[in-house]
Steps between C-alpha positions, in 0.01 A plus 500: 500500500463362853221413741535852641359651180216741553162501326635751247610242247635641177278430196768297324516252786120483509495406130777242545303334780174518303654322202668243725165419662329472161779272377450281807128467426573419137751236610229340715277456195788361296576245773141374498483474121830314480434253781122437511364171371167629367495626139255763623787658691809413300345573158198728549639693797179513704687634802605824665765617746509790744715639779340684791650719771497397864143625541366309199490794258599425141847624402583298185337262255585295193364566152232241556118475506323829588207345686744304718721799569212723604364236736843430649515863613253394772618147577771546761305766689203262520736215595641705789150556634483124558863419570673767713865577435598352835418153363728534199855367495793497255463217248119496522299452183124522542254381237141616457225536242201619703328770292409698810867534599604746231420252226307437183425130437615165634735392215721807556716376787720752678832421667599768754850523646590756768849640446702588810805716572650491851179353638270758338257433216608735222306357205278221372539300179177369347480248216157439346455202271186367340485132589339300220291311755388580855269202545125558512214358299657527154852440363674834469287633789263696279154361566238675289211384718663600828262652753740535792869567555587149618408348162792692349778326688736503794490818709838573659494747785845646583713192564870489590616224265872577535674584826871581502489425127398140565166361385255367755420163336163460673371838384637444153328163486164651601518742208625254239253229604210731411600599146523314170842457344692479826846484345438802279350704785797416723738621233311827463498554877874442519554744214315769696712417803819545301376834367451639851849383601646685202326820611631456856855482367456809281351710783792399722743614229323837461511565875862386525596746228296802610422445867164436663419863575567603142296207368201589717529870424512425127189283527314779682612744230378266226154486660486880514620542141240256368226671697603832343496343153151357557374837621644665187317245283172561684537877463527441125154339493188716493317561827145375535284198559503229234301178475559191289382144472570177320344155523598142561329275245277311740464360850254752638136429591339294221854477356493864394816711455661629819561873527843627605466870584735769623454860607816713491528818704817676398607822674842651450766245592266242657242258359239266644383195306170371635375161377197493732248498214643172368248215505466263794723196536401214273483126557763419236880538494536860374489676835827654613669687784541867595871457426421423135291818480802691630724332245265606218500861618877517525547345156247735337664813642843387388369419153346847467803686634699706253822442694629184670441444871763319708320211667484472878266549793513878473297483179193392692493786749292741285249228401191389692322181392152416627317170457166393644483193724273245337587613147705316237810682635444401863293180495607351832739212562257226394436600138683345200727742318761317295410673171454846649876546521544529122144571378325732747823694551498590132138614514606738779775643278259544209244667727768751606603566141139548392442739788795720401469467121271806451764718667824348368396292199834553326669284766247214510476191280174344390419166661756228446472129559479567873501131595759237574322278245587212727485130419635230731570145379572237766548126516726211588781420265574139398774488767241587770626855542227765536544787254313831485535736204381852586490737201388858464441637152570848367256702293455830323593834654247780480570783258604845622444854382826491303545141383356154438507240774765230494408137427538217752640671807429500873310805615427654838623299797627184327859443397577129465653338196351226288629147538707391198330235287801271533459499879126434479544202272790359703336536842129441442257279310429776247603598150477863384358488147458868428628836619417811300348845507120532503453732198227762525442452874611855586221758516470747212568866561706800401764284660433129503530263795770234491414148388473203733656154486392156378653198670382140465581212737450133409464250785720199429405321824172410666371646823652849490318740733457844343393814685408833342510832684468796267298815442410714196294222344170683562602861575761568227790746517343844464572765240543867587367817335312318229739209455353151468539228762749221442390144426417305817697208641400161362612148595360205304535132577487271196445148630664210323147360468403794277306708755581870541470663841526867595717524812367739762722756668504303825472126449661167590503247214654158434692448174572175323747400234438680172300790643602842366474822703513822294569825685414832330590798716335842480610787285542846647241773468531774239555869577300766317231458237628329182373789287670766713698719253771555762617151436497503120341191349265304722618156606 
């Protein structure tokens, strides 16, 4: 085909271009994992990659982390509100992490590259990578006692760090001088840069093969096809108004649980998700952004769909998402929110599931772990190098109407891998002394929730800073239709001196040589009463 092709692109060409774009996004993620210095990226894969069209609408994404991918659907459009296209040039790479610019939390740094063809912006490549440290009051940039956004680290407004594919050393130095582990952060930044260059090359190849007009017509067609698929999915859900809620463990007034509430108004092929009844913003770090609320909605609808939905900007057209300024989902730019990205987002998903469960219970799981189960260990190595080990922990999946939950998996919006024990022991002052299932932690029911995990870390050096940021330690994973709740999250610190300390869900602690940290993740909730004859013997 040539540049004279009309908008009537044949469906075979549309599918060829769709798969080529998806392959380009997948290649971006592979580039980061293979070239980053941080084990968090190269081993755990806490990263995501997307390609946008020339207007900032999503057209392709990698098989990465759902909460990232949903948020990235907004990032370039918000970026263009601050940085007009006229300022962009070939070879630019802009970095940012400001939550209010289509973001989620400071450690998730976005690299945005405009992609040009004959002087016109035809696409954007975006690489998101979780940096293991962004500065701030605590190593790892998770400060449990944070009361404002600046305690959480360096805030990067859209900044052109590369021009004509050459780094600006002064800008690069500003960033790297404000984070711990400079060498590692530089390597991660350069990995993101390489990923966007790979995408630029692949988009050029697609346009060279098919022509610009065909490429743009295919992208427009993909948006329309995905919109039609989303409308079909919505038509398959019952009409009506549905309400659901779930709770963060603590952080509200008098340290009470924080309510996350949604009202769903679904009519025909459109749906509105209104989070206005969610509690007010809190002083601690579990606030989040409207973009995270949107990510939760999009994930929940896809999870409930009976047929797959091709992912791009067209999917969002039938959905309306409402948040209330001053609430947890729109706290203002000055509130801390580092943990809201992976904790509050999951409460939003569970609130949606609980709202729709009475109408479509056969498609909904009971509560799963629903938390990143995050621990961060940081300190200086004997060679003076600063090292930060960031680890999320899987837990039990909630049971469903037709089966038990699976043990030790990621549920909802999380999708990172665990760090291999060999890497932990080679890179950090820790020894992993136990890794096993947590028997009996899944909730009883006609179908039983999946079991959680036990993992134990021994400090073999003094002065290791440990941060916890997890949920489900007070409000456990819920059962459905008579099923029992799963066991709550539990982290215990056994001091070398003999003292035993219960670690709170949000806490900064100092470890010394010989201390043992035991992580016990939640089990999933059960589904159906254990005595229900439909399930045979109770379990």
